[in-house]
TORZAVO-221787 format. One record per residue: z negated, y negated, x of N, C-alpha, C, CB in turn; residue in one letter. Coordinates in steps of 0.1 Angstrom, whole numbers, padded with zeros to 4 digits, always signed. Glycine has a CB too. Example, Ala and Ser with C-alpha at 12.3 -4.5 7.8 and 13.67 -1.06 7.14 Angstrom:
# TORZAVO-221787
-0078+0057+0132-0078+0045+0123-0078+0033+0132-0090+0045+0113A -0071+0022+0128-0071+0011+0137-0079+0000+0129-0057+0006+0141S 
//
This chain:
# TORZAVO-221787
-0278+0239-0472-0286+0233-0482-0290+0220-0481-0296+0240-0484M -0300+0215-0493-0309+0199-0493-0314+0201-0484-0319+0195-0504P -0314+0189-0479-0332+0185-0473-0338+0171-0481-0333+0180-0452K -0348+0175-0484-0359+0173-0489-0373+0162-0486-0361+0184-0489I -0372+0156-0485-0390+0143-0485-0392+0144-0496-0390+0123-0483L -0408+0147-0499-0416+0147-0509-0426+0143-0505-0419+0156-0516L -0428+0133-0507-0439+0115-0504-0449+0115-0517-0427+0094-0507V -0462+0125-0517-0475+0127-0525-0484+0129-0518-0476+0138-0532D -0498+0126-0518-0507+0124-0512-0514+0134-0520-0512+0110-0511D -0512+0143-0529-0514+0152-0533-0512+0165-0527-0509+0149-0542D -0523+0170-0520-0519+0188-0510-0515+0192-0516-0528+0200-0504V -0524+0198-0526-0521+0210-0534-0507+0213-0537-0526+0209-0546Q -0498+0203-0543-0491+0201-0551-0477+0202-0537-0495+0188-0560L -0485+0198-0526-0469+0197-0516-0472+0210-0510-0467+0184-0501G -0478+0215-0512-0483+0232-0504-0472+0240-0512-0505+0240-0509L -0475+0236-0524-0473+0241-0540-0453+0242-0532-0480+0223-0558K -0450+0232-0538-0440+0232-0537-0433+0234-0524-0438+0223-0543L -0437+0230-0513-0435+0241-0501-0430+0250-0496-0441+0247-0498Q -0444+0261-0501-0434+0275-0507-0429+0281-0518-0438+0285-0504E -0426+0271-0526-0417+0276-0538-0406+0269-0527-0420+0269-0558W -0401+0260-0521-0385+0258-0518-0384+0265-0511-0378+0247-0512F -0399+0270-0501-0393+0282-0489-0386+0292-0494-0405+0290-0480L -0388+0297-0506-0386+0309-0512-0367+0308-0516-0399+0311-0527S -0367+0295-0513-0351+0290-0519-0341+0289-0505-0351+0270-0527K -0348+0284-0494-0346+0280-0481-0334+0269-0480-0343+0292-0473S -0349+0262-0486-0348+0247-0486-0361+0237-0479-0347+0243-0502I -0349+0230-0467-0362+0223-0458-0374+0216-0470-0354+0208-0447D -0382+0213-0470-0393+0204-0473-0403+0194-0467-0399+0211-0478L -0397+0185-0467-0409+0178-0454-0417+0168-0464-0401+0166-0436E -0431+0169-0459-0439+0162-0468-0447+0149-0458-0449+0173-0476I -0449+0139-0471-0455+0125-0457-0463+0118-0468-0439+0111-0447V -0475+0113-0466-0484+0115-0477-0487+0098-0481-0499+0123-0471K -0482+0088-0475-0483+0073-0479-0468+0066-0484-0487+0065-0464S -0466+0055-0487-0460+0045-0488-0450+0043-0472-0470+0035-0492G -0464+0041-0459-0458+0040-0447-0450+0049-0438-0466+0036-0441E -0458+0058-0443-0447+0071-0438-0437+0075-0445-0452+0083-0435D -0431+0075-0453-0421+0077-0461-0410+0062-0453-0427+0076-0480A -0416+0052-0456-0406+0046-0455-0404+0044-0436-0408+0032-0464L -0412+0053-0427-0405+0051-0410-0396+0064-0410-0419+0051-0393Q -0404+0072-0419-0395+0089-0416-0376+0089-0421-0406+0105-0431S -0380+0077-0433-0364+0074-0437-0354+0065-0430-0363+0069-0448L -0367+0058-0419-0355+0048-0408-0350+0053-0399-0359+0037-0400E -0354+0068-0397-0353+0079-0384-0347+0091-0390-0369+0083-0377Y -0344+0098-0403-0341+0111-0403-0332+0106-0416-0354+0124-0404F -0326+0117-0419-0319+0115-0426-0321+0131-0443-0305+0112-0414S -0323+0122-0454-0326+0135-0466-0313+0131-0473-0343+0135-0478F -0319+0142-0486-0306+0143-0494-0312+0142-0508-0297+0157-0492D -0328+0142-0509-0339+0137-0520-0346+0136-0510-0345+0146-0532I -0349+0125-0515-0371+0122-0516-0373+0118-0537-0379+0095-0501I -0383+0128-0533-0393+0131-0546-0407+0124-0541-0396+0151-0549L -0406+0110-0551-0416+0102-0546-0427+0104-0556-0413+0088-0545L -0441+0097-0556-0446+0099-0561-0452+0079-0570-0453+0109-0555D -0450+0079-0576-0453+0067-0582-0462+0058-0575-0458+0071-0594W -0482+0064-0574-0489+0061-0571-0498+0066-0557-0491+0062-0580N -0494+0056-0548-0490+0063-0535-0509+0052-0530-0467+0057-0525L -0510+0059-0518-0522+0049-0512-0515+0036-0503-0534+0059-0501P -0516+0025-0509-0511+0014-0497-0498+0008-0504-0506+0023-0480G -0492+0009-0499-0476+0010-0504-0470+0016-0517-0469+0018-0495I -0465+0011-0524-0465+0024-0540-0455+0028-0543-0469+0020-0556S -0446+0039-0551-0436+0044-0542-0427+0037-0553-0434+0060-0539G -0432+0024-0563-0422+0016-0569-0415+0007-0556-0430+0005-0581L -0422-0001-0545-0419-0009-0537-0411+0003-0526-0433-0018-0533D -0414+0015-0521-0407+0021-0510-0394+0024-0512-0414+0031-0504V -0390+0026-0528-0375+0027-0530-0371+0012-0529-0371+0034-0544C -0378+0003-0537-0374-0008-0533-0370-0014-0519-0381-0012-0537K -0375-0012-0515-0376-0014-0502-0364-0012-0497-0385-0006-0497A -0366+0009-0496-0355+0018-0492-0335+0015-0497-0362+0032-0500Y -0337+0008-0511-0325+0005-0513-0317-0007-0507-0326+0005-0524R -0326-0015-0504-0325-0029-0498-0320-0033-0481-0340-0034-0501A -0326-0018-0478-0320-0013-0463-0306-0007-0464-0329-0001-0456R -0300-0005-0475-0286+0004-0478-0289+0020-0477-0272+0000-0466Q -0303+0026-0483-0309+0041-0487-0295+0047-0496-0328+0040-0499G -0292+0058-0492-0282+0062-0506-0288+0076-0510-0262+0063-0502Q -0303+0079-0502-0304+0094-0510-0313+0094-0524-0312+0106-0499S -0311+0105-0523-0306+0106-0543-0327+0101-0542-0298+0133-0556F -0338+0094-0553-0351+0093-0556-0354+0097-0564-0356+0084-0556I -0361+0108-0566-0364+0111-0582-0379+0108-0582-0360+0130-0589I -0383+0102-0591-0400+0097-0590-0405+0108-0597-0406+0080-0598F -0423+0109-0590-0429+0116-0598-0442+0114-0601-0427+0127-0595L -0448+0110-0612-0455+0104-0625-0462+0109-0630-0448+0102-0635T -0477+0104-0631-0483+0106-0647-0476+0095-0652-0502+0104-0650G -0471+0086-0659-0468+0075-0668-0459+0078-0672-0468+0064-0664Q -0458+0090-0675-0441+0083-0683-0440+0071-0694-0434+0096-0693G -0442+0061-0701-0438+0054-0707-0427+0045-0702-0447+0050-0713D -0418+0041-0714-0404+0038-0715-0406+0022-0706-0396+0039-0733I -0420+0019-0700-0410+0002-0699-0409+0007-0681-0424-0021-0703E -0425+0020-0675-0419+0023-0664-0404+0035-0657-0429+0026-0660N -0406+0037-0662-0390+0046-0668-0385+0037-0659-0382+0046-0687K -0379+0022-0668-0367+0014-0667-0377+0006-0659-0358+0007-0682E -0386+0004-0653-0390-0001-0635-0383+0006-0625-0406+0002-0631K -0389+0024-0627-0378+0030-0620-0368+0029-0615-0376+0035-0622A -0359+0028-0627-0343+0029-0631-0337+0022-0620-0339+0021-0646F -0346+0006-0625-0342-0007-0620-0338-0014-0604-0351-0013-0625L -0355-0005-0599-0356-0001-0590-0350+0009-0575-0363+0001-0595A -0334+0016-0581-0331+0024-0575-0333+0039-0573-0332+0020-0568G -0342+0043-0585-0347+0054-0583-0331+0060-0598-0369+0054-0585G -0330+0072-0595-0319+0083-0597-0325+0089-0611-0317+0095-0584D -0338+0098-0615-0346+0104-0620-0364+0107-0618-0339+0111-0618D -0366+0107-0629-0382+0104-0632-0391+0118-0643-0383+0086-0641Y -0403+0122-0633-0408+0134-0639-0421+0131-0647-0410+0144-0629I -0424+0136-0653-0438+0128-0655-0446+0143-0656-0439+0115-0671V -0457+0140-0645-0465+0151-0644-0476+0155-0655-0471+0151-0633K -0480+0164-0660-0479+0181-0653-0469+0180-0650-0481+0195-0660P -0459+0187-0640-0445+0197-0642-0448+0209-0639-0433+0194-0632F -0437+0214-0640-0431+0233-0633-0421+0229-0621-0418+0245-0648D -0424+0242-0614-0419+0236-0602-0406+0242-0599-0429+0238-0589V -0399+0248-0618-0391+0251-0609-0380+0237-0623-0388+0272-0604R -0382+0226-0628-0385+0216-0639-0381+0205-0625-0405+0216-0649E -0383+0201-0609-0382+0203-0596-0368+0203-0598-0388+0215-0589I -0370+0220-0591-0358+0226-0591-0343+0222-0594-0360+0234-0597Y -0345+0220-0605-0335+0219-0620-0326+0203-0620-0348+0221-0637A -0341+0199-0612-0333+0183-0620-0331+0181-0599-0350+0164-0633R -0335+0180-0590-0325+0183-0577-0305+0188-0580-0334+0201-0568I -0307+0199-0590-0294+0202-0589-0288+0192-0596-0291+0215-0594G -0299+0190-0612-0289+0175-0618-0282+0163-0604-0304+0163-0629S -0294+0160-0599-0283+0146-0594-0278+0147-0584-0288+0133-0591V -0270+0155-0584-0265+0162-0564-0256+0162-0567-0269+0178-0555M -0257+0172-0586-0244+0170-0590-0233+0165-0596-0244+0174-0592R -0240+0154-0599-0233+0135-0598-0221+0131-0588-0246+0123-0592R -0230+0141-0576-0225+0133-0559-0210+0147-0557-0244+0136-0539S -0213+0165-0564-0199+0172-0565-0209+0182-0555-0179+0162-0559L -0220+0175-0551-0227+0186-0544-0233+0193-0552-0236+0183-0533A -0235+0206-0554-0239+0216-0569-0251+0226-0554-0219+0229-0580I -0264+0224-0558-0271+0229-0552-0267+0241-0561-0283+0224-0549V -0269+0253-0546-0264+0264-0550-0258+0278-0548-0259+0261-0552G -0243+0268-0552-0226+0272-0555-0220+0271-0545-0218+0263-0565K -0212+0281-0545-0204+0284-0533-0197+0272-0529-0195+0296-0535Q -0191+0265-0515-0181+0257-0514-0170+0264-0509-0184+0245-0506L -0159+0253-0510-0148+0261-0503-0141+0249-0502-0140+0275-0511T -0137+0247-0489-0125+0240-0484-0123+0245-0476-0124+0228-0482V -0106+0240-0474-0096+0247-0470-0092+0264-0473-0098+0244-0458Q -0094+0269-0473-0092+0288-0474-0105+0292-0472-0083+0297-0460D -0117+0281-0470-0131+0290-0467-0141+0285-0470-0135+0293-0454V -0151+0301-0479-0158+0300-0488-0172+0301-0479-0154+0309-0499T -0181+0290-0485-0196+0297-0479-0203+0295-0488-0204+0292-0467L -0214+0306-0493-0221+0305-0502-0230+0298-0498-0223+0315-0506D -0238+0287-0501-0256+0283-0491-0269+0293-0495-0262+0264-0496P -0265+0302-0510-0277+0314-0514-0277+0319-0501-0273+0328-0526E -0267+0332-0503-0263+0337-0488-0262+0338-0484-0261+0339-0483S -0254+0328-0479-0253+0327-0460-0238+0327-0457-0260+0342-0450R -0233+0334-0470-0216+0342-0463-0210+0332-0465-0208+0356-0470Q -0195+0330-0455-0185+0327-0455-0177+0338-0455-0183+0319-0448V -0162+0338-0462-0155+0342-0464-0148+0336-0459-0154+0345-0472S -0131+0341-0454-0118+0340-0458-0106+0349-0468-0114+0339-0447V -0105+0351-0483-0099+0362-0480-0111+0376-0485-0094+0361-0464G -0102+0384-0480-0114+0394-0478-0121+0397-0472-0114+0402-0479E -0122+0387-0458-0130+0385-0440-0141+0383-0444-0127+0373-0428Q -0158+0389-0439-0166+0376-0443-0178+0380-0430-0172+0376-0462K -0188+0368-0425-0191+0366-0422-0209+0365-0427-0182+0360-0420V -0217+0368-0422-0226+0364-0418-0241+0354-0410-0221+0367-0417Q -0242+0343-0416-0248+0325-0410-0264+0326-0405-0249+0311-0425L -0269+0326-0400-0275+0323-0397-0283+0315-0403-0272+0322-0391T -0294+0307-0412-0302+0301-0418-0290+0280-0412-0323+0307-0412P -0298+0277-0397-0294+0266-0397-0274+0268-0393-0306+0259-0387K -0273+0276-0387-0258+0280-0394-0251+0272-0404-0259+0293-0400E -0255+0282-0410-0248+0279-0428-0258+0260-0430-0259+0300-0449A -0265+0254-0425-0266+0246-0430-0258+0235-0421-0278+0247-0434A -0254+0236-0410-0250+0223-0406-0240+0229-0414-0249+0216-0392M -0234+0241-0413-0217+0243-0423-0216+0236-0440-0215+0263-0425L -0227+0241-0440-0231+0230-0457-0230+0223-0454-0243+0227-0466E -0239+0214-0445-0237+0193-0443-0219+0192-0446-0240+0185-0419Y -0215+0199-0434-0202+0189-0428-0194+0194-0443-0192+0194-0408L -0189+0205-0447-0179+0211-0458-0186+0200-0470-0182+0232-0462M -0200+0198-0473-0196+0188-0485-0195+0175-0478-0206+0187-0499R -0193+0174-0470-0185+0158-0466-0173+0166-0456-0199+0143-0454R -0159+0167-0462-0153+0166-0459-0142+0151-0453-0153+0174-0465P -0136+0155-0438-0130+0141-0432-0140+0131-0426-0122+0132-0444D -0152+0134-0429-0166+0128-0423-0172+0133-0411-0177+0130-0432Q -0166+0125-0404-0172+0133-0382-0188+0131-0384-0166+0120-0361P -0196+0138-0378-0209+0136-0376-0211+0136-0359-0218+0147-0384F -0223+0133-0352-0221+0139-0344-0230+0141-0337-0213+0135-0340T -0235+0148-0327-0246+0162-0329-0264+0152-0334-0246+0175-0308A -0263+0140-0327-0278+0132-0332-0280+0131-0346-0279+0116-0327E -0265+0140-0353-0265+0136-0367-0274+0139-0378-0255+0140-0371R -0257+0156-0369-0266+0167-0374-0279+0175-0375-0262+0173-0370L -0289+0172-0364-0292+0170-0359-0305+0154-0374-0281+0171-0347L -0306+0152-0371-0313+0140-0384-0313+0149-0396-0301+0125-0388T -0300+0156-0406-0300+0155-0409-0300+0170-0412-0297+0146-0409A -0295+0185-0411-0302+0198-0406-0312+0195-0403-0297+0207-0396V -0321+0193-0396-0334+0201-0389-0350+0192-0392-0330+0201-0371W -0357+0195-0395-0371+0190-0399-0379+0176-0385-0382+0208-0398P -0381+0172-0394-0384+0158-0392-0390+0161-0374-0398+0152-0406S -0397+0170-0375-0413+0173-0362-0404+0184-0355-0434+0184-0371E -0388+0186-0355-0385+0197-0348-0386+0194-0334-0371+0203-0351T -0391+0203-0324-0394+0199-0312-0372+0200-0302-0410+0212-0307E -0365+0196-0313-0351+0202-0309-0344+0192-0299-0340+0204-0324T -0339+0195-0297-0330+0185-0287-0314+0190-0290-0335+0186-0268S -0309+0175-0286-0291+0179-0289-0285+0189-0285-0282+0170-0284I -0286+0193-0267-0279+0204-0267-0285+0215-0272-0276+0207-0255D -0296+0218-0282-0299+0231-0294-0290+0227-0301-0314+0234-0304S -0285+0214-0306-0276+0213-0319-0259+0222-0315-0274+0191-0322V -0259+0211-0302-0242+0218-0294-0243+0233-0293-0240+0213-0274R -0252+0237-0290-0259+0252-0289-0253+0261-0300-0278+0250-0291S -0255+0260-0308-0258+0258-0319-0249+0263-0328-0259+0247-0319W -0241+0253-0322-0224+0248-0334-0213+0262-0325-0214+0222-0328M -0219+0261-0314-0205+0269-0305-0213+0285-0308-0203+0263-0281R -0221+0289-0314-0226+0302-0318-0218+0301-0337-0248+0303-0316L -0222+0290-0339-0212+0292-0355-0197+0287-0356-0220+0281-0368L -0192+0281-0345-0179+0288-0343-0171+0294-0340-0174+0288-0342R -0178+0309-0333-0178+0317-0321-0177+0329-0344-0198+0317-0302Q -0188+0326-0347-0185+0334-0365-0171+0328-0368-0199+0329-0381K -0171+0321-0368-0159+0312-0380-0142+0322-0369-0161+0281-0376L -0149+0323-0356-0134+0326-0353-0136+0340-0355-0127+0321-0338A -0144+0350-0358-0145+0361-0360-0138+0368-0376-0158+0362-0358S -0135+0352-0384-0128+0353-0392-0117+0350-0397-0131+0353-0396I -0109+0341-0383-0102+0342-0380-0103+0322-0384-0093+0354-0385G -0112+0314-0380-0107+0300-0382-0115+0294-0374-0107+0293-0396K -0105+0295-0360-0109+0291-0352-0110+0274-0346-0104+0300-0346T -0106+0268-0358-0104+0252-0354-0113+0247-0370-0081+0246-0353D -0118+0254-0373-0121+0255-0387-0126+0240-0387-0132+0269-0391F -0141+0235-0373-0148+0223-0372-0139+0221-0363-0163+0222-0369I -0133+0208-0358-0127+0200-0351-0140+0189-0347-0114+0195-0357K -0138+0191-0332-0142+0180-0327-0135+0162-0322-0147+0186-0318T -0145+0156-0327-0131+0148-0323-0135+0137-0312-0125+0140-0336V -0127+0134-0303-0141+0128-0290-0147+0118-0291-0138+0125-0277V -0155+0113-0285-0164+0102-0291-0175+0094-0299-0162+0101-0293G -0166+0107-0310-0171+0104-0328-0175+0113-0335-0160+0099-0338T -0172+0133-0334-0184+0139-0336-0174+0151-0337-0195+0133-0347G -0183+0157-0346-0175+0175-0354-0173+0168-0365-0186+0194-0357Y -0166+0176-0374-0160+0176-0387-0147+0191-0391-0152+0159-0387V -0148+0187-0406-0138+0193-0410-0141+0186-0420-0136+0206-0409V -0118+0187-0417-0110+0184-0422-0106+0187-0442-0102+0189-0411E -0104+0182-0448-0098+0188-0460-0082+0193-0467-0102+0180-0467S -0079+0194-0448-0064+0199-0453-0068+0206-0438-0048+0185-0457E -0059+0218-0437-0052+0220-0422-0041+0216-0417-0049+0231-0418S 
//
């Protein structure tokens, strides 16, 4: 599932979006200022940034510019009450990926997230297949042929993160910042414990070595067995 950061000082909007995304098993974290956004982005990984244009202090546009200047790669969707073409041009020139004019329906946000992630072949809510292993992120079910096993939300999130990035090893620290909410008290040891449980479930359907450990580098799912 994607991990999303909402940067907006509208408390009611934040609560509405958080509740709706929770129903879709998607982690949505909220910060209310540009300064807090840049701090969160320095230490934690997100797939999508929903960025309000008019923020107290540092503007959303300046947050986008600063984030892209330090090579930030997350998708950025601007949220704004200004729909004129000049602001849209500024947003895209600063490094934004999409632009939504307020007020909007929550379903539009969800559709736009799917749209920007499809550009990198990371399709929200669609099945992923690597080797002969298929993961359905929505149902959290993993299958190999006729064999199936049900995963917990965290197990599914870790496996999805690795399957969307085959042949790229990730440390336990990186998985912690990518999958768990930034305010969590989860430790690196907890990540390793979750990984052991995930591997046990994969072993139950005959995929003991699907997630490999590269000594000194981390965990990896290889595109070919």
